[in-house]
C-alpha positions as CSV (number, residue, x, y, z in Angstrom):
1,M,-35.4,10.0,-24.5
2,L,-32.5,7.8,-24.8
3,L,-31.3,7.0,-28.4
4,N,-31.3,3.5,-30.1
5,D,-28.3,1.4,-28.5
6,S,-28.5,-1.1,-31.5
7,D,-24.9,0.5,-32.6
8,S,-23.4,-0.4,-29.0
9,E,-24.2,-4.1,-28.8
10,S,-20.5,-5.1,-28.9
11,I,-19.5,-3.0,-25.9
12,L,-19.7,-6.1,-23.7
13,S,-19.2,-8.9,-26.1
14,D,-16.8,-11.6,-25.7
15,D,-13.9,-9.7,-27.4
16,S,-14.2,-7.1,-25.0
17,V,-13.5,-8.7,-21.7
18,F,-10.7,-11.4,-21.5
19,P,-10.2,-13.7,-18.4
20,D,-7.0,-14.1,-16.7
21,C,-5.3,-17.0,-18.5
22,E,-2.3,-18.9,-17.3
23,R,0.0,-21.7,-18.8
24,S,-1.9,-24.8,-17.5
25,E,-1.4,-27.3,-20.4
26,L,1.8,-29.3,-20.7
27,Y,3.3,-29.9,-24.3
28,S,5.9,-32.5,-25.0
29,D,7.2,-30.9,-28.0
30,P,8.8,-27.4,-28.1
31,P,6.9,-24.6,-30.0
32,A,7.5,-24.6,-33.6
33,T,6.7,-20.9,-34.4
34,L,6.8,-17.5,-32.6
35,Y,2.9,-17.4,-32.4
36,E,2.8,-21.0,-31.0
37,A,5.2,-20.0,-28.2
38,C,3.0,-16.9,-27.4
39,A,-0.1,-19.0,-27.4
40,R,1.5,-21.5,-25.1
41,N,3.0,-18.7,-22.6
42,D,6.3,-19.9,-23.2
43,P,8.7,-16.7,-22.6
44,D,11.9,-18.8,-22.6
45,A,10.9,-20.2,-26.1
46,V,10.2,-16.7,-27.3
47,S,13.5,-15.4,-26.1
48,R,15.2,-18.3,-27.9
49,M,13.5,-17.5,-31.1
50,L,14.3,-13.8,-31.0
51,E,17.9,-14.5,-30.2
52,R,18.2,-16.9,-33.2
53,G,16.4,-14.2,-35.4
54,V,13.0,-14.0,-37.0
55,T,11.4,-12.6,-40.2
56,R,8.6,-10.5,-40.4
57,E,6.4,-13.3,-41.8
58,E,7.0,-15.1,-38.4
59,A,6.5,-12.0,-36.3
60,M,3.3,-11.1,-38.0
61,E,1.6,-14.5,-38.2
62,L,-2.0,-14.2,-37.9
63,D,-4.8,-16.4,-36.8
64,V,-8.4,-16.7,-38.0
65,N,-9.2,-13.5,-36.0
66,G,-6.2,-11.5,-37.7
67,R,-4.2,-11.4,-34.6
68,N,-0.6,-11.9,-34.2
69,G,1.4,-13.7,-31.3
70,F,1.8,-10.3,-29.6
71,M,-2.0,-9.5,-29.5
72,L,-2.9,-13.1,-28.5
73,A,-0.4,-12.7,-25.5
74,V,-2.0,-9.3,-24.5
75,S,-5.6,-10.6,-24.6
76,R,-4.8,-13.5,-22.3
77,G,-2.6,-11.6,-20.0
78,F,0.6,-13.1,-20.7
79,V,2.9,-10.6,-19.1
80,D,6.2,-12.6,-19.5
81,V,5.7,-13.0,-23.1
82,V,4.9,-9.2,-23.7
83,T,7.9,-8.2,-22.0
84,R,10.3,-10.3,-24.0
85,L,8.5,-9.4,-27.4
86,H,9.7,-5.7,-27.2
87,A,13.1,-6.9,-28.6
88,C,11.3,-8.0,-32.0
89,P,12.1,-5.6,-34.7
90,H,9.5,-6.8,-37.1
91,L,6.5,-6.2,-34.9
92,D,3.7,-3.9,-36.0
93,I,2.3,-2.4,-32.6
94,N,-0.6,-0.9,-34.4
95,H,-1.9,-3.8,-36.3
96,Q,-5.6,-4.0,-36.1
97,D,-7.4,-7.6,-36.2
98,K,-10.7,-8.1,-38.2
99,D,-12.7,-6.4,-35.3
100,G,-10.4,-3.3,-35.6
101,N,-8.8,-3.7,-32.1
102,T,-5.1,-3.1,-31.7
103,A,-3.1,-4.4,-28.8
104,L,-3.4,-1.3,-26.9
105,M,-7.2,-1.4,-27.2
106,I,-7.3,-5.0,-26.0
107,A,-5.3,-4.4,-22.9
108,A,-7.1,-1.3,-22.0
109,Q,-10.5,-2.8,-22.4
110,A,-9.6,-5.8,-20.6
111,G,-8.0,-4.0,-17.5
112,F,-4.5,-5.2,-17.9
113,V,-2.9,-2.1,-16.6
114,T,0.7,-3.6,-16.3
115,I,0.8,-4.7,-20.1
116,L,-0.8,-1.4,-20.9
117,N,1.9,0.7,-19.2
118,Y,4.8,-1.6,-20.6
119,T,3.5,-1.3,-24.1
120,L,3.1,2.4,-23.8
121,N,6.7,3.0,-22.2
122,Y,8.9,0.2,-24.1
123,Y,7.2,-0.2,-27.6
124,S,8.1,2.3,-30.0
125,G,5.5,4.0,-32.2
126,V,2.4,3.4,-30.2
127,D,-0.5,5.4,-31.6
128,T,-3.2,5.9,-29.0
129,E,-5.6,7.3,-31.4
130,V,-6.3,4.3,-33.7
131,R,-9.9,3.8,-34.2
132,D,-12.0,0.7,-34.8
133,P,-14.8,0.6,-37.4
134,R,-17.2,2.4,-34.8
135,G,-14.7,5.2,-34.0
136,F,-13.8,3.8,-30.6
137,T,-10.2,4.6,-29.4
138,A,-8.6,2.6,-26.6
139,L,-9.3,5.4,-24.1
140,I,-13.0,5.3,-25.0
141,K,-12.9,1.5,-24.7
142,A,-11.3,1.7,-21.4
143,G,-13.9,4.0,-20.1
144,L,-16.9,1.9,-21.3
145,Q,-15.4,-1.0,-19.3
146,G,-14.7,1.2,-16.2
147,R,-11.0,0.3,-16.3
148,E,-9.9,3.6,-14.4
149,D,-6.1,2.7,-14.0
150,C,-6.0,2.1,-17.7
151,V,-7.9,5.3,-18.4
152,A,-5.4,7.2,-16.3
153,A,-2.3,5.7,-17.8
154,L,-3.6,6.7,-21.4
155,L,-4.5,10.1,-20.3
156,M,-1.1,10.6,-18.7
157,H,0.4,9.2,-22.0
158,G,-1.3,12.0,-24.1
159,A,-4.5,10.2,-25.2
160,D,-7.0,12.6,-26.5
161,M,-9.8,13.0,-24.1
162,N,-11.9,14.9,-26.6
163,A,-11.9,12.3,-29.2
164,M,-15.5,11.0,-30.0
165,D,-16.5,8.1,-31.7
166,L,-17.9,8.1,-35.4
167,V,-21.5,6.6,-34.9
168,Q,-23.1,8.6,-31.9
169,R,-20.6,11.4,-31.7
170,R,-20.0,10.9,-28.0
171,G,-16.7,11.5,-26.2
172,L,-15.2,9.8,-23.1
173,K,-17.2,11.7,-20.2
174,E,-20.2,11.0,-22.1
175,W,-19.9,7.3,-22.6
176,V,-18.6,6.9,-18.9
177,V,-21.7,8.6,-17.6
178,R,-23.9,6.7,-20.0
179,T,-22.7,3.5,-18.9
180,G,-22.6,4.3,-15.3
181,R,-18.9,4.2,-14.6
182,F,-18.9,6.8,-11.7
183,E,-15.6,5.8,-10.4
184,T,-13.8,6.3,-13.6
185,L,-15.5,9.7,-13.9
186,N,-14.1,10.7,-10.7
187,R,-11.0,9.5,-11.5
188,I,-10.7,11.7,-14.6
189,R,-11.7,14.8,-12.5
190,Q,-9.0,14.2,-10.1
191,L,-6.4,14.1,-12.9
192,Q,-8.0,17.3,-14.4
193,A,-7.5,18.9,-11.0
194,R,-3.8,17.8,-10.9
195,P,-2.9,17.2,-14.2
196,V,1.0,17.1,-13.8
197,A,2.6,14.3,-11.9
198,E,4.9,16.8,-9.9
199,Q,6.5,14.0,-7.9
200,F,8.2,12.9,-11.1
201,C,10.0,16.2,-11.8
202,D,13.6,16.7,-10.3
203,T,12.3,20.3,-8.7
204,Y,9.9,18.3,-6.5
205,V,10.7,18.6,-2.7
206,P,9.4,15.9,-0.7
207,E,7.9,17.9,2.1
208,W,4.2,18.3,3.2
209,P,3.5,22.1,2.6
210,E,0.7,21.8,5.4
211,L,2.6,20.3,8.2
212,T,4.1,23.7,9.4
213,H,0.5,25.2,9.5
214,L,-1.0,22.0,11.3
215,T,1.9,21.8,13.8
216,A,1.3,25.4,14.7
217,K,-2.4,25.0,15.0
218,A,-1.9,22.1,17.3
219,T,0.7,23.7,19.5
220,M,-1.0,27.0,19.6
221,P,-2.0,27.9,23.4
222,R,-5.6,27.7,24.1
223,T,-7.6,29.1,26.9
224,T,-9.8,27.1,29.3
225,S,-13.1,28.0,27.3
226,Q,-11.5,26.7,24.1
227,K,-10.4,23.6,25.6
228,L,-13.8,22.6,27.3
229,R,-15.4,23.5,23.8
230,Q,-13.0,21.3,21.9
231,R,-13.8,18.4,24.5
232,L,-17.5,18.7,24.1
233,K,-17.2,18.8,20.4
234,D,-15.1,15.6,20.4
235,S,-17.4,13.7,22.6
236,L,-20.6,14.7,20.7
237,T,-19.3,14.2,17.2
238,F,-19.7,10.9,15.5
239,R,-16.7,9.6,13.4
240,F,-17.7,7.6,10.4
241,P,-15.2,6.2,7.8
242,H,-14.5,8.6,4.9
243,D,-12.2,8.7,1.9
244,P,-8.8,10.6,2.4
245,E,-8.8,14.4,2.1
246,T,-7.4,15.9,-1.0
247,N,-3.5,17.2,-0.4
248,G,-3.9,15.2,2.8
249,V,-1.6,13.0,4.6
250,M,-2.3,10.0,2.7
251,D,-2.1,12.1,-0.6
252,H,1.5,13.1,0.7
253,M,2.5,9.6,1.8
254,V,1.7,8.2,-1.7
255,R,3.7,11.2,-3.4
256,M,6.5,10.9,-1.1
257,T,6.8,7.1,-1.6
258,T,6.4,7.0,-5.4
259,G,8.2,10.2,-6.1
260,F,11.4,10.9,-8.1
261,H,13.3,11.5,-4.9
262,S,12.1,8.7,-3.1
263,P,15.1,6.2,-2.0
264,L,13.4,3.2,-3.6
265,I,12.8,5.1,-7.1
266,A,16.3,6.7,-6.9
267,T,18.2,3.4,-6.3
268,G,16.0,0.8,-8.2
269,C,15.1,2.6,-11.4
270,R,16.6,4.8,-13.8
271,P,14.6,7.7,-14.6
272,L,14.7,9.6,-17.9
273,C,13.7,13.2,-18.6
274,P,13.2,14.5,-15.0
275,S,12.7,17.8,-16.2
276,S,9.5,16.9,-18.2
277,P,7.4,14.9,-15.7
278,P,4.1,13.1,-17.1
279,A,1.2,15.5,-17.7
280,L,-2.3,15.1,-18.9
281,G,-2.6,15.3,-22.5
282,R,1.2,15.5,-23.3
283,R,2.5,13.0,-25.5
284,R,4.8,10.7,-23.9
285,L,7.7,9.2,-25.7
286,A,8.8,5.4,-25.2
287,V,12.2,4.5,-23.7
288,P,13.6,3.2,-27.0
289,E,12.7,6.3,-28.8
290,L,14.8,8.4,-26.3
291,V,17.6,6.2,-26.1
292,E,17.7,6.2,-30.3
293,K,17.5,9.9,-30.3
294,H,20.0,10.8,-27.6
295,S,23.4,9.1,-26.6
296,R,23.9,7.7,-23.4
297,K,26.3,10.6,-22.4
298,E,23.5,13.1,-23.2
299,L,20.9,11.2,-21.2
300,E,23.3,10.9,-18.2
301,H,24.7,14.6,-18.3
302,S,22.0,16.7,-19.6
303,L,18.3,17.1,-18.8
304,V,16.3,15.9,-21.8
305,S,12.7,17.0,-22.1
306,H,9.8,16.9,-24.4
307,T,8.2,20.0,-25.9
308,A,4.4,20.5,-26.7
309,D,4.8,19.3,-30.3
310,S,6.3,15.9,-29.0
311,S,9.8,16.8,-30.3
312,F,13.0,16.6,-28.6
313,T,15.0,19.2,-26.9
314,S,18.2,19.2,-24.8
315,A,18.4,21.4,-21.7
316,S,22.1,22.4,-20.6
317,P,22.8,20.8,-17.0
318,T,22.4,23.1,-14.1
319,S,25.4,24.3,-12.1
320,M,26.6,21.5,-10.1
321,S,27.3,21.8,-6.3
322,S,30.6,21.0,-4.9
323,T,29.4,17.7,-3.5
324,S,28.2,16.4,-6.8
325,A,31.1,17.8,-8.6
326,S,33.3,15.7,-6.7
327,L,32.1,12.7,-8.1
328,T,34.6,12.8,-10.9
329,S,37.6,13.9,-8.8
330,C,37.0,11.4,-6.0
331,C,37.4,8.5,-7.9
332,Q,41.0,8.1,-8.8
333,E,41.5,4.4,-9.6
334,P,40.7,3.4,-13.3
335,E,38.3,0.8,-12.2
336,R,36.3,2.9,-10.2
337,Q,36.3,5.7,-12.9
338,E,34.9,3.1,-15.2
339,S,32.2,2.2,-13.1
340,A,31.3,5.7,-12.3
341,A,31.0,6.6,-16.0
342,L,28.3,3.9,-16.5
343,P,25.0,5.4,-17.6
344,R,22.6,5.8,-14.7
345,F,20.2,7.8,-16.3
346,M,20.1,10.2,-13.3
347,P,20.9,13.9,-13.0
348,R,24.1,14.9,-11.3
349,S,22.1,17.1,-8.9
350,M,20.5,14.2,-7.4
351,T,23.7,11.8,-7.1
352,H,25.0,13.7,-3.9
353,R,21.9,12.7,-2.0
354,N,23.0,9.4,-1.3
355,S,23.1,9.3,2.5
356,I,25.3,6.1,2.7
357,F,28.0,7.2,0.2
358,P,27.6,10.9,0.1
359,S,30.8,11.4,-2.4
360,G,29.1,9.1,-5.0
361,C,31.9,6.7,-5.0
362,I,31.3,3.2,-3.6
363,P,34.4,2.0,-1.6
364,K,35.9,-1.5,-2.4
365,I,35.0,-3.7,0.4
366,E,37.1,-7.2,0.6
367,V,35.5,-9.9,2.7
368,T,38.0,-12.3,4.3
369,K,37.5,-15.2,6.6
370,S,38.3,-14.9,10.3
371,G,41.2,-17.0,11.5
372,E,40.0,-17.4,15.0
373,P,37.1,-19.5,15.6
374,T,33.8,-18.3,16.8
375,P,33.5,-18.0,20.6
376,K,30.9,-20.2,22.1
377,K,28.2,-18.6,24.0
378,E,28.5,-19.4,27.8
379,K,25.7,-21.1,29.5
380,K,23.7,-18.8,31.8
381,K,24.0,-19.7,35.5
382,K,20.9,-21.0,37.2
383,R,19.3,-18.2,39.3
384,D,19.1,-18.3,43.1
385,T,16.2,-20.3,44.6
386,G,14.4,-17.4,45.6
387,Y,13.3,-16.6,42.1
388,L,10.2,-18.5,40.3
389,E,11.5,-20.9,37.6
390,P,9.8,-23.1,35.1
391,P,8.7,-26.6,36.5
392,V,10.4,-29.7,35.3
393,W,8.1,-32.4,34.6
394,K,8.9,-35.9,35.7
395,Y,7.9,-37.6,32.4
396,K,10.6,-35.1,30.9
397,E,13.3,-36.3,33.3
398,A,12.5,-40.0,32.6
399,K,12.5,-39.5,28.8
400,E,15.9,-37.7,29.0
401,K,17.4,-40.5,31.4
402,K,16.1,-43.3,28.8
403,K,17.7,-41.3,26.0
404,K,21.1,-40.9,27.6
405,E,21.0,-44.6,28.4
406,K,20.3,-45.5,24.9
407,E,23.3,-43.3,23.8
408,K,25.7,-45.1,26.4
409,E,24.6,-48.5,25.0
410,L,25.1,-47.3,21.2
411,D,28.6,-46.0,22.1
412,K,29.4,-49.4,23.7
413,E,28.3,-51.3,20.5
414,T,30.2,-49.0,18.3
415,N,33.4,-49.6,20.3
416,R,33.0,-53.2,20.4
417,S,32.7,-53.1,16.5
418,K,36.0,-51.0,16.3
419,R,38.1,-53.3,18.3
420,P,40.3,-55.6,16.0
421,Q,39.8,-59.4,16.0
422,S,42.9,-60.2,18.0
423,Q,41.6,-58.2,20.9
424,K,38.3,-60.0,20.9
């Protein structure tokens, strides 16, 4: 027998699901306050106000619902405004509106996974365990709405999976099953089966472990009876679409392309703490918190990792190979030494993996204009009459002839107009 659901009426209320809103209205006057700039989805105005400087009263200006400009931008899905507001020092990231919702709860239950990940990674002091009056956390609210990506992001950031609400004393899995979010439940089980994102660790090797076994099995010599049995099995077996196998080739492709050693990640990102990959239930620290605690030199030359109690520890760098150690010796010019000393937030053990410039030094390339003109392409000679050629239509020949005659007449008229009056 089900219990009374009167205390869960607001699960699908208007403040739980937010539509994707874009900047559609045009305003003639510029926004006067930070809240107005956030409401209008004007990231340029937000940047100008932050550069000018805002007070705590301006940053925490509230509307009738008790929400500031940041919470309003999160609720409407204004990604550009959210990314600009991380530079505001007076913003209370854990502020709750009149319904008890924080910005993290709003993003989680609305399914804005991009905003949620940015808030977790670039805003300092985010508390994932703040509760509303019913005792719901951001994780439970994301599970109630079936936002599996948001649930995964919160779990990998260290949100408490065992937290229960204050009214019915149900946890995340119980609410997910009760609301029929079975895809979210399957995602949670997958995360529990593989709780560590190993591809984001510096010890991860981008090789498929089952490739050797499968290759040996495919190339193994077979007898005639085995070949006949395999053919009969293939002809009588019906193949239906199915989900990718666990630890199969699709899983390997995803890990390899999104891993720490992927060329895209290694060249386009600056990874921090490669010795401490994201794990289920482990508290993750935001980038500003790491930069504030550790110097740039320490983040570049040592491996900074998180401990179980969310404290900071610095591990001494491992012994560098001769290739990676040559980074400091190969750059003799002062300009290159300065460029090589810039913080890359990447361990020295990975810098020698660059296949284009293995030594780590980017050569100085000068581009000059060629003095000789570009040679023109020679026209191809017509083939012999023995080969087939595309036909030439008569109307095209007549059209080209008329075009040449018009060009000749225009040339004659221009020559006549250029003659002096005496010659005329």
